[in-house]
N, C-alpha and C positions, 0 to 999 in steps of 0.2 A: 718445206713442202707439207710436212705433217701439221705444222702450226697453221698454215694457210687453209688446210683441209678442215681443221677443227673450227677455225674462224668462219669458214664458209657454212658450216653446219649451224653455228650460233655466233653471230658477230659480237654478242655481249661478252663472250669469253675473251675476245680480242681486247675489249676495253679493260677487262680485269687484268689482262697481261700487261697492258700499257701502264696502268696505275701501279701495279706490283713492282715492275721493273724500275719505274721512276723513284719509288720510295725505298726499295730494298737492294737493288743491284744496278744503280744508275750508270755505272761505267763499265759494266760487263760486256765483253765481246765474245764472239765464237771462239772456242778453244782450239779450233783447227784452221789451218790456212787454206782458203779456197780462192786465193788470188787477190782478195781484198778482205778487210776486217770489219764486217758490219757488227754493230752493237746489238744487244738484245732489244734495245729500244727501237733501233732501226727496223728490226724484223717485226716487232709488235705493231708499230705504227704503219709500216708498209703493208702488212697483212690486212689490217682493218681498212685502210684507205683503198687498197687494191680491190678488196671484196666489195666495198661500197661502190667504187667505179664500175666494177663488173656487173653489179645489179642494174646500174643505169644503162650500160651499154646493151645488155641482153634483154632489157625491157621488163625485168622482174620488178623494178621500181620505176615508175613513170614520172614522178614529181619529186621535187626537192624543196623541203621547207626552208624558208629564209627568214631573216630578221633584218631590221634596219642596219645592223652592223655589217652585213655581208659586203656591201659595196665599199665602205671604208677599208675593210680588211683586204679586199682585192686590190684597191688602189695602193695600200701600204706595201703589199707584195710586189706590185709592179715597180714602185719606186726602189724597193730593195734590189730587184733584178737589175734595174738601170744603174744603180750605184755600184753594184758588183761588177758589171761589165765595164763601166767607166773607170773603175779603180784597178782593173787588171794591168794597166800600164805601170802601176806602182809596185808590182811584185809578180812572181811566177804563178801560173795556174797549176797547182799541184793536185794530185788525186785527193789528198786529205782536205785541202781547202774546198774543192768542189763538193766533196761528200758532206762536209760540215755546213756549207751554205745550203745544199739541198735539204739537209736536216732542218735548218732554220725555216725554210719555206714550207716544208711539210708540217712542222709544228704550228706555224701561224695559220696555214690553210686548214688545219684540222678543226678550227672553229666552225667552219661550214659543215663538216661532217657531224659534229656534236649537235649543232642546232637541228639538223635534219633527223638525227637518230632519236633525240629526246622529244618524241611527239606526244608523250603523256607523262604524268607525274610519277607513276611507278618506275619508269625507266630512269628518269632524272634522279629520283630518290635513291635508286639502287647504286648509281655511280657515286653519289655523295657518300653513301655508306661505305663503299669500297675505298674511297679516299680517306675517310676517317680511320678505318681499320688498318689500312696500309701505313698511314701516318703514325698510328700507335705502334705498329710493328717496327717501323724505323726508329721510333723513340726508345722502345724497349731495348733494341740492339745497341743504340748509342749509349744509353744509361748503363747497360751491362758492361760494355767495353770500357767505359769511363771508370767503373768500379773496380775492374780487374787491375792487377799490377801492370805497369806500363809494358814490361817486356813480354808478358803473356798476351796482352791485347795486341801488341805489335806483331807477334808471331801468328796470331789468328788472322789478322788483316793481311799478312803476307801470303797466306794461303790463297788469297784471291788473285795472285799474280797470274795464275793459269787462265784466268778470265779477263786478262788485260789490265788489271789494276797495278798501280805502281808498287815497287818493292822497296827494300831498305827500311830506314826508320821513318815511319809515316805518322806517328803520334804527334799531335800538335799542342803547342803551349801558347800562352799569352805572350805576344811579342817574340815568339819562337825562342823563349828563354825557359829551359827546363827547371829553373829555380822558381818560376811562377806557376800558376795553376794550369793543369791540363785542360784542354778544350775538347768537348765531345765532338766526334766526327762521324760516328757510325760507319756506314759504308759509303758515305758521300765524299770522302777524301778531304774536303775542306770544311771547317766549322762554320764559316759564313754561308757557304752553300747549303749546309744542313739547316742552319738557322732560318734561312730564307724560305726553304721548303716547308719547314714545320710551322713557321709563323702564319703562313697562309692557311694551312690545314687547321691550325689552332684557332685562328679567327673564324674559320668556317664552322668549327665546332662550338664556338662560344655561345651562340643563341640556343644550342641544344641543351645547355645546362639549365636554362631558365624557362624554356617554352613548356606549355602544358602538355604538348604531344611530341616528345623527342623521337628520333628515328630508332633509338635503341632503348632498352630499359634504363632507368635512372642511374642505377649503380654502374652499369657498363659504360654509360655516357661519361660519368665522372672519372672512371678509370682511363678511358680513351683520352679525354681532354687533359686530365691531370698529368698523364705520362708525357703528353706532347709539351705541356707548359714546362715541366721539369727538364726535359731534354733541351728546350730552348735556353733555359737558364744555364745549363752546363756547357753550351756552346760559347758562352761569354761574348756573344755577338750583339753589340750595341744597336746595330741597325735592325736586327731581328727583334730585339726587345722593344725598341721604339715603334717598329711597324706593328707588332702585336698589340701594344698599348693603344695605338691610334685606331687599329681595327676594332678592338673591343669598345673603345670610346664611341666609335661610329655606331655600333650596335645600341649602346645606351642612349645616345642622342636621338637616333631615329625611332626607336621603339620603346626601350626600357629605361626611361629617364630616372626612375626611382633608384636605379643602380649607381647613378653618378656619385652620391655621397659615399657609398661603399667603395667605389673605385678610388675616390679621393682618400678615404681612410687607408686603403691598401697601399696607396702610394706613400702616405705618411709613415706607415709601418716600415716600408722598404728603406725610407730615409733614416729611420731611427734605430732599427734593430741591429745589434752587433753583428749578427751573422751575415747581414747584407752590406756591410760597410765596404767590402771589397768591390762590389758592383757599383756602389755609389762613387767611390774614389775613382774607379775606371771611367765612369760616365763624366765626372767632373773634369778629369784630365783630358778627355776627348773634347769637351766643350771649350776648354781653355787652350787646346792645341799643344798640350805638354807631352803627350805620349808619342812614341815612334810611329804607330799606325796612322794617327791623325796628321802628323807632319808629312808623312809620305803621301797621304791623300791630298793635302794642300798642294804639294808639288805636282801631283797628277792633274789636279783641276787647272792649275796655271798652264801647264803644257797643253791640256785639252782645249782650253779657250784660245790659245795661240793657234793651234791647228784649225779649229773651227773658224777663226777669223781669217785664215788664209784660204780656206776652201768652204765657204759658207753655204752654198746652195745644195749640192748633192754629196758633200763630204769626199772622203778619199777611198771609199769602198772597203773591202774586207781583206785585201791582199797584203796591205802594209802601208806605211807612211811614205810619201814621196820625198820627204825632207829628212836628211840624216840627223838634224839637230832636234827633231821632235819624234817621239814614239807614239804608236797606236795602242791605246789601252788606258782606261781610267776607271776608278771605282765609283761609277755612277751610271745608272741605267740611262738617264737622259743625255748625259754627255757622250756616252758610248754611241747611242743612236745618232746624235748630231755629228760625231766624228766620222762615222761610217756612211751615213745617209744624208748628212747635211741638215740644215734647218728645215728644208722642205720635208725630209723624212721625219724629223721630230714633230713638225706640225701635223703630218699625216697620222702619227702615233697618237697625238693629243685628240685628233678628230675621232679616231677609233674609240678611245677612252670616253670622250665626251658623248659620243653617240650611244655607247653602252649605258652610261649612267643617266643620260637623258631619256632613254627608252624605259629604264627602271623607274624614273621619276613619274613618267606618264602612266605607268601601271601601278603606282603605289596604292591607289584606293582599293585595288583588288586584294591587297595583302594587309588590310587594316586589322582584321581579326587575328588573334593569336592561334594560328593553325599550324599544322605540320609543314605545309607548303610555305607559309610566310617565314618560318624560322629558317628554312633552307634558302629561300630567296635572299633574306637579309644576310645570312652567313656567307653566301657566295660573294656578295658585294663587299662585305666586310673584309673577306680574304683579299680581294683585289685592292681595296683601300690600303690595307696593311702592306701588301707587296709593293704598291706604288710609292708609299712613304719610305720603306726600306730601300727602294731603288735609288733614292737620293744619295745613299752612301755605299751602295753595292751595285755591281754590274752584271750579276749572274743571269738575270732575267732576259738579257739580250747578248749573251756571250756565247759564241758558236762553239767554244770549248766545253760548255756546260749545257749539253743538249737537254738533259732532264729538267734543268731549271727553266729553260725557255719553254719546254713542253708543258710543264705543270701550270705556268702562268697562263698560256693560251688555252689550256684545257679548262681552267677556271673561267676565263673569258667566255668560252663557248657555253659552259653550263649556266653562267649568269644570264647570257643573252637568251638561252633556251628557256630559263625560268620566266623571264619577262614575256617571251613569245607565247608561252602557254597561257599566261594571264591575259594577254591580248586576244588570243583565240577564244578563250572562254568568255571574255567580255562581248566579243562580236557575236558569238553563238548563243549568248545568254544561257550558259551551261549551268549545271548543278553546282552547289557549293563545293569549296575546296575539300580535299581529303583531310 
C-alpha cells in the first residue's frame, strides 16, 4: 500500500523500482506470508500498471499514446491466452502456474504502458539512464561475489533465503564442475540469466561510448559499460557473449562503420592472447558439439522439434507436455514459444519484432545526426538485436520461471517503440531539432 501511494504521487518512482528489482533482486519475494507469495517485481509492476489504469478510469488521463506495435502485441497476448487455456488439459491449474502466466501477460502488456508514458525525450532518457546504472550495479555485485572466496560468496548469497532465494550451495561453475572456472551469477541465480540481462544493457550502452553527447560524463560512461562487459565475460555465457558481439556489430554497421576494423582487431586479439584461450577453447568446443552443455542443447532441440511437429498450430500451452516421452522446455527462445504457443504464436512474435524494426527503419532519417537521442534510439535496438541472437541458445526471455528476464526484454521493446514514436511525432509536427 505504501508503495502504491508513492507511485500514485510519482509514477516515475515506480519505473525506478521495476528496473532496480530486475537488476538487483530479481527473485526476491515478500518475507512474510500473506496467503500468497508475490515477488518484489510483481508489486512494482502491479503498482505502476494499476496507477496507470486508475488514471484512465478516473479521467485524469483521457488519451493513450500508441505505436504500430500496439496491435501486434495485443494479438500476441490473445494467442498466449488461448494457448494457455487450450493447454490446461495437459496439466493441473496450480496457483503458481496461474500467477506466473499472469506475470508473463503483465510483462508483455507493459509495452503499451511504456509507449504511453514516454511522451518526451527527457522521460525516455531518464529510463535509459536508470537501466544503465542498475545494470552497472548488478555487474559490480556479480564481479565482487566472483572475486570473493567461494565459501564466503555462498554464505552471502544464502542470506537472501529470507527473501525467497534458493539456499544450499548456489555458486555455479562451468559444466557444474568445481575443478573448472567459477561463473558469475550475482543475485540472478543463473549465470546465463545474468549474461542475458547484461548483454542487452551492455549493447544499450555501447553507442554511449562513442557518441558526441552521452547521457553521462565520459568517464562515468566508460565505468558503467566497462563493468557490464567484464561481468558478462565472467558469466562464461557463450550466448551472452555472442549476443553482445552481434549487438555491437549492429551499432557499427548502422551508424559507426569506422569501428568495424577496430572490432575485427579486438576479435583477433581475443583469438590470440593467452589470457583468453579458455574462452576460445570453450567456444570452439561448443561449435563442435564436444562439451556437455552443447550436447544437452542438441538433445533438447531434437525433443522440441518432435513436440512442435505433433502440436504445430497452438502448441501445448504452459501447464506441461501431453506426452510422457517428450518434456516441455528447451534452451531456445524461439523453440520455447513454438512449444507453448505453436507456430502461430511464433509467427505472431516475429510480427511484433518485424513491426518494431520496420517502424524504426521508417524513422531512421530523423536519427541521422549524431545526437543524444540517436545514440539512445540505436542502443535500444542494438540491445534487442543482441537479445534476439542470444535467444537462439537461451530461453530466459520467454521462460515464466524467469519473470525478470521476460520483463527486461519487453521493457526494452517498449522503450525502442517509444523512441521511434517520438521521432514520428516530431516529424509530423515539424518540431525543433533533437536534444
